N, C-alpha and C positions, 0 to 999 in steps of 0.2 A: 034550291041550288041543285043543279043537275051536273053530275060528273060523268065524263066519258070513261067508263071502266072497261079495261081490256082492249082498248083501241090503240094500236100502235101504228105509226106511219113510218115506213121504211123509205129512206131517202132514194134508194135505187128504184124502188117500185113507183115512186111518186113522179118520176120523169125529170127531176131536177138534176142539174149537173153538180158534181162534187166540188168541194172547195179546194183552194190551193192553186199553186202555179201550174200551168199546163206544160207539157213536155216541149222542148225546143225542136226536136226532130219528131216527125210523125212516125207511126209504126211502119209505114211503107218505106221510109227512108232508112230504117235501122239496118237492113241487110247491106245496102250500099255503103253506109257509114262503116260497118264492120269490115267490109272488103277494102275500103279505102285506108283504114287504120292498119290492117294487116299488110297491105302493100307498102305503106309508109314505113312500117317496121322492117319489112324485108329489104327495101331499097336503101335504108339508112345505113351509114357507116357506123361500125361499132356495135350494131345489133340492138341498140336500145333507143327508145323514143321517150320524150318527156311529155307531161301534160300540156306544156306550152306549145309543143309541136302539134298535138291533137287539136288544141284550141285554134291554132292558125289554120289547120285543115278544115275545121268546122266553119270558120269565117270565109275562107276562100272557095271551098267546094260546095258547101251547103248554104252559104249566105246566112249563117246563124251567129249572132253575137251573144256570148254568154260568159259566165265566170268559170274559173278553173274547177270549182265544185260541181258545176253542171257537167263539165267534161267527164269527171270521174263517175258521176251518177249515170251518165249515158253509156260510158264504157261498161259499167256494171250491168246495165239493162241488156246489153248485147253480149254478155258473158265474156268480156275481155279484161277482166281484172286478174292480174297475175303478179307474183313476186319474182323478180328476175335476179339471177345471179350476177356476178361481176361481168361486165361486158368486155368484149375483145377490142383492144385499141386498134384503130384503122391502120396504123403503121407497124403493127406487130408482125414478127416473122416466125411462124410456127417451126420451120426447119431449124432456125438458129436456136430457138428455145429447146427443142429436142436435143440438139448437139450440146447445149450448155448442161442439160440434165445428165447427159452421159459422161461428160468430162469434168464436171464439178466434183469437189471433194465433199464427202458426206461428213457431217459433224458428229 
């Protein structure tokens, strides 16, 4: 009985591809995706976008059908994961809010 002692094969050096699902967007598409998401966020009313909005963007602009989990993983890959504060309502009036703060009674 002959044993191969000390011989280890590394998957990367053997030329085989890794296991698991492949990315929906190629690395060359990541920068365009990041710009598109930032533009969507900038143009949106209220200052906040949802995962469903990004999912629709991926389907329309990049022709990629995926799940919401894939959307969040892709956002993470392009460094766009953030925790947002409360968004501004599209019909809010900052001047009226400031006036209210000045004239309201403090408790």
